[in-house]
N, C-alpha and C positions, 0 to 999 in steps of 0.2 A: 503493500500500499504506499509506503514511503517513496519508493522509486517512481511510482506512478504520478504522485504529486510533483516531485521534482522535475520529471520529464514534461508534465503539463505546464508547469511554471516556466521552464526553460524554453519550451516551444512558443509559449505566449510572448516571452521577452523577445525572441528572434522575430516573430511576426510583427510585434509593435515597433521594433527597431527598423525593420524593413519598410514598414509603412511610413514611419517618420522620415526616413531618408528619401522616400519618394516625394514627400512634400517639398523638400529642398530642391530637388531636381526639377520639379514642375514650375518653380517660381521663375518669372521672367527675369532675364539677365541683360545687362548692358552689353552692347556690341563692343568686342575687344578689337582694337585696331592698332596700327603702329603710330605712335606719337612721341614727341619730345616735350617734356614738362619742365617748367622752370618756376622758381619762386622769386618774388619781388617784395621789397620792404620799403616803407616810407613812414613819415610822421603825419598824423592827421592834424586838424585845426587846433586841437587842444594839446598837441605835442606828445600824444601817445604813439608808441610804435605799432604799426599795422603791417601785416604781411598778407599776400595772396599768392596763389599758384594758378597757372594757366597752362593748358597743353595745346600744341599745334600739331596738325597732321604732318606726315612725312618723316617721322623719326624712325628710330630702329628698335624701340622697346614696345612690347605689347602692353597696353594700358587699358584696364577696364574702369578703374576709378582712381582718384588721386585726392590728396589733402595737403594742406600746408601745415608746417610745424614752426613754432616761434619760441625762442628762449629769451626770457626777460630777467634782468637783474633789478632787484629792489633793495634799497638801503634801509635797514631797520635799526631802531634803537639809538641810544646815546653813543654807543661804541661803534656805530656805523657798520653793523654786520651786514654783509651782502648775501641775499637769498636769491637763488635762481629758480624761476618758475618756467615750466614747459607747458605750452598750450597748443591745442590741435584744432584745426578747422574741420568742418564736416566733410565726409566722403562724398564727392560729386563726380559726375561723368566728365569725359574729356572736353566737352563743349562748354562747360561752365567753370566759374571761378570759385575757389575755396578761400574764404577770408577769415582771419582771426586778428584780434586786437588785444594788446596788453592794457592793463589799467593805468591810472595816472600815477606819477612819480616812479615810472619804471624806465629802464634803459635797455636798449636792444643789445642782446648778446649774440644772437645768430638766428638764422632761419633756413629751412629747407623744404623740399617737397617729398612726399611719400606716395608710392604707387602700388597698386596691386591688381 
């Protein structure tokens, strides 16, 4: 009787797992093409570091989605301790821009683009 229950539970787990993966396969996906992506940074009107990423067609890398990453330094406390924050923009398709902004009293440390 014990082996029967274990077999039934194991079979049910396999069936549920296969059904769950079928849901991910059936989801609509972005068209993956060859693009070259770059990140850009600037200061907005209030002096906050802002970064965005954009992709152009004709590159060598297959890109489905991309996002921008920005690193900001913030000086805190009387001893002026520097804290680095890493912020990420949303994942977007190759034809759109991903934008992220640091808060006030932050300094730009670096920026890059991530693709998948």
